LUMVEX-774219 format. One record per residue: chain; x, y, z of N, C-alpha, C, O in turn; residue in one letter; residue number from 1. Coordinates in steps of 0.02 Angstrom, whole numbers, plus 50000, padded with zeros to 5 digits. Atoms other than C-alpha are relative to their C-alpha. Layout:
+--------+-------+-------+-------+-------+-------+-------+-------+-------+-------+-------+-------+-------+---------+-----+
| cadena |  n_xx |  n_yy |  n_zz | ca_xx | ca_yy | ca_zz |  c_xx |  c_yy |  c_zz |  o_xx |  o_yy |  o_zz | residuo | num |
+--------+-------+-------+-------+-------+-------+-------+-------+-------+-------+-------+-------+-------+---------+-----+
|      A |     X |     Y |     Z |     X |     Y |     Z |     X |     Y |     Z |     X |     Y |     Z |       a | NUM |
...
+--------+-------+-------+-------+-------+-------+-------+-------+-------+-------+-------+-------+-------+---------+-----+
//
This chain:
+--------+-------+-------+-------+-------+-------+-------+-------+-------+-------+-------+-------+-------+---------+-----+
| cadena |  n_xx |  n_yy |  n_zz | ca_xx | ca_yy | ca_zz |  c_xx |  c_yy |  c_zz |  o_xx |  o_yy |  o_zz | residuo | num |
+--------+-------+-------+-------+-------+-------+-------+-------+-------+-------+-------+-------+-------+---------+-----+
|      A | 50042 | 49946 | 49993 | 49999 | 49995 | 50004 | 50047 | 50066 | 49991 | 50102 | 50067 | 50019 |       x |   1 |
|      A | 49961 | 49935 | 50002 | 50067 | 50172 | 49961 | 49958 | 50059 | 50012 | 49908 | 50065 | 49976 |       x |   2 |
|      A | 50026 | 49936 | 49983 | 50010 | 50339 | 50034 | 50035 | 50060 | 49978 | 50096 | 50056 | 49981 |       x |   3 |
|      A | 49966 | 49931 | 50010 | 50059 | 50515 | 49982 | 49992 | 50036 | 50065 | 49940 | 50033 | 50097 |       x |   4 |
|      A | 50002 | 49974 | 49941 | 50106 | 50612 | 50125 | 50012 | 50081 | 49989 | 50063 | 50101 | 49962 |       x |   5 |
|      A | 49995 | 49935 | 49999 | 50078 | 50797 | 50135 | 50020 | 50031 | 49936 | 50065 | 50073 | 49935 |       x |   6 |
|      A | 49990 | 49980 | 50071 | 50080 | 50829 | 49948 | 50074 | 50008 | 49982 | 50093 | 50048 | 49940 |       x |   7 |
|      A | 49920 | 50009 | 50020 | 50271 | 50791 | 49941 | 50008 | 49946 | 49961 | 49961 | 49910 | 49946 |       x |   8 |
|      A | 49984 | 50063 | 50037 | 50360 | 50664 | 49846 | 50021 | 49944 | 50054 | 50042 | 49891 | 50032 |       x |   9 |
|      A | 49981 | 50047 | 49956 | 50397 | 50569 | 50004 | 49942 | 49944 | 50010 | 49886 | 49960 | 50031 |       x |  10 |
|      A | 50050 | 50050 | 49994 | 50305 | 50406 | 50006 | 50001 | 49957 | 50069 | 50052 | 49943 | 50100 |       x |  11 |
|      A | 50004 | 50037 | 49927 | 50242 | 50310 | 50165 | 49988 | 49923 | 49971 | 49931 | 49915 | 49949 |       x |  12 |
|      A | 50006 | 50063 | 50020 | 50260 | 50121 | 50113 | 50004 | 49952 | 50054 | 50039 | 49964 | 50103 |       x |  13 |
|      A | 49998 | 50053 | 49947 | 50231 | 49964 | 50215 | 50038 | 49948 | 49978 | 50021 | 49916 | 49929 |       x |  14 |
|      A | 49946 | 50051 | 50024 | 50378 | 49846 | 50204 | 49990 | 49934 | 50038 | 49965 | 49936 | 50094 |       x |  15 |
|      A | 49969 | 50008 | 50068 | 50416 | 49718 | 50148 | 49946 | 50008 | 49944 | 49886 | 49998 | 49951 |       x |  16 |
|      A | 50042 | 49986 | 50058 | 50350 | 49761 | 49977 | 50032 | 49983 | 49937 | 50093 | 49988 | 49933 |       x |  17 |
|      A | 49977 | 50012 | 50070 | 50371 | 49711 | 49794 | 50010 | 50074 | 49970 | 49966 | 50117 | 49970 |       x |  18 |
|      A | 49993 | 49932 | 50036 | 50442 | 49860 | 49706 | 50026 | 49991 | 49935 | 50071 | 49950 | 49923 |       x |  19 |
|      A | 49987 | 50004 | 50069 | 50452 | 49887 | 49524 | 50050 | 50064 | 49980 | 50035 | 50123 | 49992 |       x |  20 |
|      A | 49962 | 49949 | 50035 | 50595 | 49983 | 49440 | 49996 | 49990 | 49926 | 49997 | 49935 | 49898 |       x |  21 |
|      A | 50001 | 50002 | 50077 | 50585 | 50038 | 49257 | 50070 | 50032 | 49978 | 50088 | 50089 | 49991 |       x |  22 |
|      A | 49943 | 49977 | 50031 | 50749 | 50041 | 49167 | 49995 | 50006 | 49922 | 49959 | 49972 | 49886 |       x |  23 |
|      A | 50007 | 49982 | 50078 | 50779 | 50115 | 48993 | 50075 | 49993 | 49982 | 50116 | 50025 | 50015 |       x |  24 |
|      A | 49941 | 50005 | 50030 | 50936 | 50062 | 48893 | 50004 | 49992 | 49923 | 49957 | 49971 | 49891 |       x |  25 |
|      A | 49993 | 50011 | 50077 | 51003 | 50059 | 48713 | 49987 | 49931 | 49986 | 50013 | 49889 | 50022 |       x |  26 |
|      A | 50025 | 50066 | 50016 | 50924 | 49905 | 48628 | 50065 | 49944 | 49986 | 50054 | 49884 | 49980 |       x |  27 |
|      A | 49948 | 50051 | 50011 | 51094 | 49821 | 48601 | 50027 | 49970 | 50064 | 50064 | 49921 | 50061 |       x |  28 |
|      A | 49978 | 50026 | 49931 | 51126 | 49790 | 48788 | 49952 | 49954 | 50025 | 49893 | 49956 | 50010 |       x |  29 |
|      A | 50035 | 50059 | 49971 | 51072 | 49639 | 48882 | 49962 | 50015 | 50063 | 49994 | 50010 | 50115 |       x |  30 |
|      A | 50033 | 49981 | 49933 | 50942 | 49689 | 49016 | 50002 | 49946 | 50048 | 50010 | 49956 | 50109 |       x |  31 |
|      A | 49994 | 50058 | 49959 | 50942 | 49515 | 49077 | 50062 | 49990 | 50036 | 50058 | 49973 | 50096 |       x |  32 |
|      A | 49936 | 49999 | 49979 | 51130 | 49515 | 49104 | 50011 | 50056 | 50051 | 50049 | 50044 | 50099 |       x |  33 |
|      A | 49992 | 49942 | 49962 | 51121 | 49686 | 49187 | 49958 | 49982 | 50063 | 49980 | 49999 | 50117 |       x |  34 |
|      A | 50052 | 50016 | 49938 | 50974 | 49623 | 49309 | 50045 | 49940 | 50041 | 50051 | 49941 | 50102 |       x |  35 |
|      A | 49968 | 50056 | 49960 | 51078 | 49463 | 49353 | 50061 | 50025 | 50036 | 50078 | 49999 | 50089 |       x |  36 |
|      A | 49944 | 49973 | 49970 | 51233 | 49569 | 49391 | 49982 | 50040 | 50056 | 50022 | 50044 | 50103 |       x |  37 |
|      A | 50019 | 49947 | 49955 | 51139 | 49695 | 49494 | 49968 | 49956 | 50063 | 49986 | 49963 | 50121 |       x |  38 |
|      A | 50035 | 50036 | 49938 | 51024 | 49569 | 49597 | 50025 | 49945 | 50024 | 49999 | 49921 | 50075 |       x |  39 |
|      A | 49953 | 50061 | 49977 | 51152 | 49421 | 49613 | 49953 | 49944 | 50018 | 49922 | 49911 | 49977 |       x |  40 |
|      A | 50042 | 50059 | 49971 | 51062 | 49300 | 49725 | 49936 | 50019 | 50020 | 49902 | 49975 | 50045 |       x |  41 |
|      A | 50062 | 49968 | 49992 | 50910 | 49411 | 49748 | 49949 | 49977 | 49954 | 49966 | 49981 | 49895 |       x |  42 |
|      A | 50053 | 50011 | 50041 | 50746 | 49353 | 49672 | 49975 | 50067 | 49969 | 49971 | 50120 | 49999 |       x |  43 |
|      A | 50028 | 49942 | 50038 | 50677 | 49465 | 49541 | 49967 | 49971 | 49933 | 49979 | 49915 | 49910 |       x |  44 |
|      A | 50030 | 50011 | 50065 | 50572 | 49468 | 49385 | 50016 | 50054 | 49955 | 50022 | 50111 | 49978 |       x |  45 |
|      A | 49986 | 49948 | 50046 | 50611 | 49561 | 49223 | 49954 | 49988 | 49942 | 49943 | 49931 | 49920 |       x |  46 |
|      A | 50049 | 50000 | 50051 | 50489 | 49602 | 49089 | 50018 | 50050 | 49950 | 50031 | 50107 | 49969 |       x |  47 |
|      A | 49989 | 49944 | 50046 | 50520 | 49693 | 48925 | 49935 | 50039 | 49997 | 49880 | 50011 | 49998 |       x |  48 |
|      A | 50060 | 49962 | 49998 | 50403 | 49844 | 48920 | 49988 | 50026 | 49922 | 49940 | 50007 | 49889 |       x |  49 |
|      A | 50005 | 49971 | 50071 | 50428 | 49937 | 48749 | 50055 | 50019 | 49973 | 50104 | 50026 | 50008 |       x |  50 |
|      A | 49947 | 49964 | 50040 | 50538 | 50003 | 48619 | 49986 | 50073 | 49981 | 49928 | 50085 | 49964 |       x |  51 |
|      A | 50005 | 49929 | 50012 | 50562 | 50193 | 48589 | 49980 | 50005 | 49926 | 49995 | 49959 | 49887 |       x |  52 |
|      A | 50029 | 49995 | 50066 | 50482 | 50252 | 48431 | 50052 | 50004 | 49942 | 50037 | 49997 | 49883 |       x |  53 |
|      A | 49944 | 50000 | 50045 | 50655 | 50268 | 48352 | 50028 | 49935 | 49999 | 50063 | 49918 | 49951 |       x |  54 |
|      A | 49973 | 50068 | 49997 | 50697 | 50095 | 48402 | 50067 | 49996 | 50031 | 50095 | 49942 | 50038 |       x |  55 |
|      A | 49936 | 49998 | 49971 | 50856 | 50150 | 48481 | 50000 | 49970 | 50077 | 50047 | 49934 | 50095 |       x |  56 |
|      A | 49998 | 50020 | 49932 | 50805 | 50116 | 48667 | 49947 | 49945 | 50016 | 49898 | 49938 | 49980 |       x |  57 |
|      A | 50049 | 50046 | 49972 | 50711 | 49978 | 48760 | 49987 | 50011 | 50074 | 50033 | 50021 | 50114 |       x |  58 |
|      A | 50011 | 50002 | 49929 | 50622 | 49984 | 48922 | 49982 | 49933 | 50032 | 49953 | 49890 | 49999 |       x |  59 |
|      A | 50013 | 50063 | 49962 | 50607 | 49846 | 49054 | 49978 | 50022 | 50065 | 49994 | 50076 | 50089 |       x |  60 |
|      A | 50023 | 49996 | 49933 | 50521 | 49824 | 49216 | 50034 | 49950 | 50036 | 50032 | 49891 | 50017 |       x |  61 |
|      A | 49969 | 50050 | 49953 | 50619 | 49744 | 49356 | 49965 | 50008 | 50068 | 49953 | 50062 | 50095 |       x |  62 |
|      A | 50036 | 49998 | 49938 | 50533 | 49697 | 49509 | 50030 | 49951 | 50053 | 50049 | 49895 | 50037 |       x |  63 |
|      A | 49965 | 50043 | 49947 | 50600 | 49627 | 49676 | 49966 | 50018 | 50067 | 49933 | 50070 | 50072 |       x |  64 |
|      A | 50023 | 49983 | 49935 | 50550 | 49620 | 49861 | 50049 | 50038 | 50040 | 50105 | 50014 | 50050 |       x |  65 |
|      A | 49959 | 49956 | 49964 | 50623 | 49759 | 49959 | 49975 | 49996 | 50077 | 49916 | 49992 | 50091 |       x |  66 |
|      A | 50017 | 50012 | 49925 | 50631 | 49745 | 50157 | 49986 | 50071 | 50034 | 49948 | 50076 | 50081 |       x |  67 |
|      A | 50000 | 49937 | 49970 | 50650 | 49933 | 50194 | 50010 | 50058 | 49949 | 50025 | 50046 | 49890 |       x |  68 |
|      A | 49982 | 49943 | 50045 | 50671 | 50109 | 50119 | 50066 | 50005 | 49984 | 50080 | 50020 | 49926 |       x |  69 |
|      A | 49928 | 49997 | 50016 | 50855 | 50106 | 50129 | 50020 | 49950 | 49943 | 50054 | 49968 | 49896 |       x |  70 |
|      A | 49992 | 50046 | 50052 | 50862 | 49956 | 50027 | 49971 | 50012 | 49933 | 50001 | 49996 | 49882 |       x |  71 |
|      A | 50043 | 49982 | 50057 | 50735 | 50011 | 49902 | 50047 | 50054 | 49955 | 50056 | 50052 | 49894 |       x |  72 |
|      A | 49967 | 49945 | 50021 | 50842 | 50166 | 49881 | 50074 | 49978 | 49970 | 50098 | 50004 | 49919 |       x |  73 |
|      A | 49935 | 50025 | 50020 | 51010 | 50073 | 49866 | 49996 | 49963 | 49938 | 50041 | 49968 | 49896 |       x |  74 |
|      A | 50013 | 50037 | 50069 | 50943 | 49962 | 49725 | 49993 | 50057 | 49947 | 50025 | 50053 | 49895 |       x |  75 |
|      A | 50012 | 49942 | 50047 | 50887 | 50123 | 49636 | 50071 | 50029 | 49984 | 50091 | 50032 | 49926 |       x |  76 |
|      A | 49934 | 49971 | 50016 | 51058 | 50201 | 49653 | 50050 | 49957 | 49963 | 50084 | 49983 | 49919 |       x |  77 |
|      A | 49960 | 50049 | 50033 | 51154 | 50040 | 49598 | 49974 | 50002 | 49925 | 50017 | 50014 | 49882 |       x |  78 |
|      A | 50025 | 49995 | 50062 | 51041 | 50038 | 49443 | 50018 | 50065 | 49964 | 50036 | 50063 | 49905 |       x |  79 |
|      A | 49991 | 49942 | 50034 | 51063 | 50219 | 49406 | 50077 | 50011 | 49991 | 50093 | 50053 | 49950 |       x |  80 |
|      A | 49924 | 49996 | 50017 | 51263 | 50200 | 49413 | 50017 | 49954 | 49943 | 50069 | 49964 | 49913 |       x |  81 |
|      A | 49981 | 50045 | 50046 | 51259 | 50059 | 49292 | 50015 | 50039 | 49933 | 49974 | 50079 | 49912 |       x |  82 |
|      A | 49979 | 49965 | 50060 | 51351 | 50121 | 49133 | 49954 | 49995 | 49944 | 49943 | 50043 | 49908 |       x |  83 |
|      A | 50048 | 50008 | 50057 | 51225 | 50040 | 49011 | 49932 | 50018 | 50007 | 49890 | 50013 | 49963 |       x |  84 |
|      A | 50082 | 49976 | 49988 | 51064 | 50104 | 49095 | 50006 | 50072 | 49984 | 50049 | 50106 | 50013 |       x |  85 |
|      A | 50012 | 49931 | 50009 | 51016 | 50272 | 49026 | 49951 | 50035 | 50048 | 49960 | 50094 | 50061 |       x |  86 |
|      A | 50046 | 49971 | 49960 | 50872 | 50304 | 49141 | 49968 | 49946 | 50048 | 49956 | 49889 | 50030 |       x |  87 |
|      A | 50027 | 50050 | 49952 | 50802 | 50224 | 49303 | 49933 | 50041 | 50024 | 49939 | 50099 | 50042 |       x |  88 |
|      A | 50059 | 49972 | 49971 | 50624 | 50266 | 49355 | 49970 | 49955 | 50056 | 49919 | 49972 | 50085 |       x |  89 |
+--------+-------+-------+-------+-------+-------+-------+-------+-------+-------+-------+-------+-------+---------+-----+
//
């Protein structure tokens, strides 16, 4: 369950929760390999979302169970730092 707090971007989440990250990368990169490197032994699911209109980029949804806010943010930062990922949402 997600609640918005005081019209800010701060979320109040109940943990543990399944969290979905959206990654966007150039189509020649292997999103499954990136997910495996990032999540290592952690269980996750990956699903292709769509291609950009130009066909240059592909987006994927990555989902995993997170135990707390710090873990959720840490995974986001790890994905954000990956050289082959253009954007993380």
